[in-house]
C-alpha positions in Angstrom: -16.9 -10.3 7.0 -14.7 -7.2 5.9 -13.8 -6.9 2.4 -13.7 -4.0 0.0 -13.6 -4.0 -3.8 -11.1 -1.2 -4.6 -11.4 -1.4 -8.3 -13.1 -3.4 -11.1 -11.5 -2.6 -14.4 -13.5 -3.5 -17.5 -11.6 -5.8 -19.9 -14.1 -6.9 -22.6 -17.5 -8.1 -23.6 -17.9 -12.0 -23.9 -21.3 -13.4 -25.0 -22.9 -10.2 -24.1 -21.3 -10.2 -20.6 -19.0 -7.6 -19.1 -15.7 -9.2 -18.0 -13.5 -7.3 -15.2 -10.2 -7.6 -13.4 -11.0 -7.0 -9.8 -8.7 -5.6 -7.0 -9.9 -6.4 -3.4 -8.8 -5.5 0.0 -9.9 -7.8 3.0 -9.0 -8.1 6.7 -8.2 -11.9 6.8 -8.1 -14.8 4.4 -11.3 -16.0 5.7 -12.8 -12.7 4.2 -11.9 -13.4 0.7 -15.1 -13.0 -1.3 -16.8 -15.4 -3.6 -16.0 -14.4 -7.0 -18.6 -12.2 -8.7 -19.9 -12.9 -12.2 -17.7 -11.4 -14.7 -14.5 -11.4 -12.5 -11.7 -12.8 -14.6 -8.6 -15.0 -13.7 -5.9 -12.7 -12.6 -8.1 -10.6 -10.4 -6.2 -9.9 -7.1 -7.0 -9.7 -3.2 -4.7 -8.2 -0.7 -5.1 -9.7 2.9 -4.2 -6.8 5.3 -3.6 -9.1 8.4 -1.0 -11.2 6.8 0.3 -8.9 3.9 -0.4 -11.8 1.4 -1.6 -11.3 -2.0 -4.2 -13.9 -3.7 -5.0 -14.2 -7.3 -8.1 -15.7 -8.8 -7.4 -18.8 -11.0 -9.4 -20.1 -13.9 -11.6 -22.3 -11.6 -12.6 -19.3 -9.6 -10.5 -20.2 -6.6 -8.1 -17.6 -4.7 -4.6 -18.8 -4.8 -2.0 -17.5 -2.4 0.8 -16.0 -4.4 3.3 -15.7 -1.4 3.9 -19.4 -1.6 2.9 -19.8 2.0 -0.1 -21.4 3.6 -2.3 -19.0 5.7 
């Protein structure tokens, strides 16, 4: 599994927990990481092999933003 967290930008504290927007790079769609505690909806992942971008939804699922199935 090859993924890299490029950035985690602090957004706010919520119930004494830090909340972040994450930016991730990964080799393939299978390498999309499980969201960490504190990652917010809107975090993004770039899949290098396909050029697709994924965005984290409020259910903690990565959604392909190119509109194509990978």
